[in-house]
N, C-alpha and C positions, 0 to 999 in steps of 0.2 A: 475369578481367575486373576492372578497377579501377573502383571507385565514384567518381562525380563529386561535386563539392562541392554543398552545399545551395543555394548561390546559383545554380549552373547548373541544378539541378533546378527551382528556383522560376521561373527564366526560361522554361524549357521548358514548365512547367505553365501559365504565363500564355498561351502560344500555342495551347493545346489547347481544343477545344470541350467543352461540358458532357457530351455523350455519351461522348467519349473519356476524360474524367476519371472518369466513372462506370465505364466498362469497366476502367480502371486500378485503381480502388478495389476492384472486385469480384475482379479477378485477384489483387491483393495479399491479399485475405481468404482465398484458397484455399491460400496457401503456409504460413502459420504461424498457430497458434492465437492467439498474442499479437496479430497484426495484426487478426484478427477481433474479439478482445476490445476492442482499442483503437477500432476502428470502431464497435462496439456502444456503448461508452461515449460516443464523440463524437456519435453519431446519436440515441441514446435516453436516455442518463442524464446528460449534461453539463448539461442545463437544470434538473435536480433534484438538486443536490449533497447535500441532506439525505437523500434517498431512497437515493442511491448509498452514502453513509456507512453507513446502516442495513443495506443489503444486504451490505456488506463485514463489518460487525460480526456479522451473522447467520452469514456464512461462517466467521468466526473462532470463534464459539460452537460451530458444528457440528464444526469440526475439533478443537477442544479436547475435545469430548465423545467423539470416537472415538480418542483417543490411546491407544496401547498402553502401559500403566503397569507392565509386567512388569520393566523395567529402565531405568536412566537412559540407557542407550544409545539405546533406542527413543524415549524421551521427547525427548532432544536432537534426534534425527533429525526427529521430527515437529514440534518447535518451529521448527527451521530452515526446514522446508517452509512452515509457516504464516507465518513472518516473511518469507520470500522472496516468497510470493504477496501478502502485505499490501503490501510495498514496490512490487511490480509494479502493484497497484491504485492506490497513491499516485502513481506515475509517470504513470499514465493521466490523473489529475486535474490534476496540477501545481499544486495549491492548497495553500498552506502550512497553512491552517486544517484542511483535511482530513488532512494529514500528521500534524499535532500530535494531533488527535483520535484517529486510528487507532493511532498509536504509543502514546499513553497508554492506550488501551483494551487494546492487546496487553500492555502492562506490567501493567495491573491484573489481566488474566486470568492472566498468568504468576505474579504474586505470590500470587494466591489459589489457585493450582494445588496439588492434592494428588496425590502426595507433595510435600513442600516442596522448593523449588528451592535451599534453603540447603545441602542435602547435595551439590550438584553445582556445582563451581566454574565450569564452562562455562555452565551455565544462569544463575548469578549474573552472570557477565560479560555474557551476552546481555542480561539485564535492565538492567544498568547502562549498557551502550552505547546501548540504545534509549531509556532514560530521559534520558540526557545529550543525545542527539540531539533528542528532543522538547523539552527545555528550551532548547536552542540555537535551534531553529526558532521557539519561542514568543516569543523576544525580537524577532523580526521582525514580529510581529502587532500589531494595534491594541490600545491600552491596555485597552479594555473586554473584549476577548477574552482578553488576558493575565490579567486579574483572574479571569475564569471558569475558565480552565485552571489557574491557580495554586491554586485550591481543590482541584482534582483532584490536583495534584502534592503538596500538603500531606497529603492523604489517603493517597497512596502512600508518603510518607515515614514515616508513623506505623505 
């Protein structure tokens, strides 16, 4: 089965009743965990972006606490998982400020991580890529927000 374009989906959704739309959303939520997570964000958390950011930060903290530190292989694997989920949560929000804040928070946690990431080239590269991405997204934000985030960036550079 070939998927239709977004334009065609939008036209079809405009023709449906509220009850039919509700049934479609509930049916979508049964298929993939990500669909359910996105619906949860849109219905319950999108109106409180600060609370959403705090909940994602709490998730990052919890995941960093349970990382297996026996070898850099396990550390890299866990870091990739944390980053993948963080980026998924950023996609749900589609807010550049949220993206910058969460990426900088991830970079801060990664830099403060023990054992040091300086012994692993892959972890250093991961840190550098996310740091550069956060700086790139920062340039699209309002000047007041740029000033606040630049303080965090300066702290990470030291």
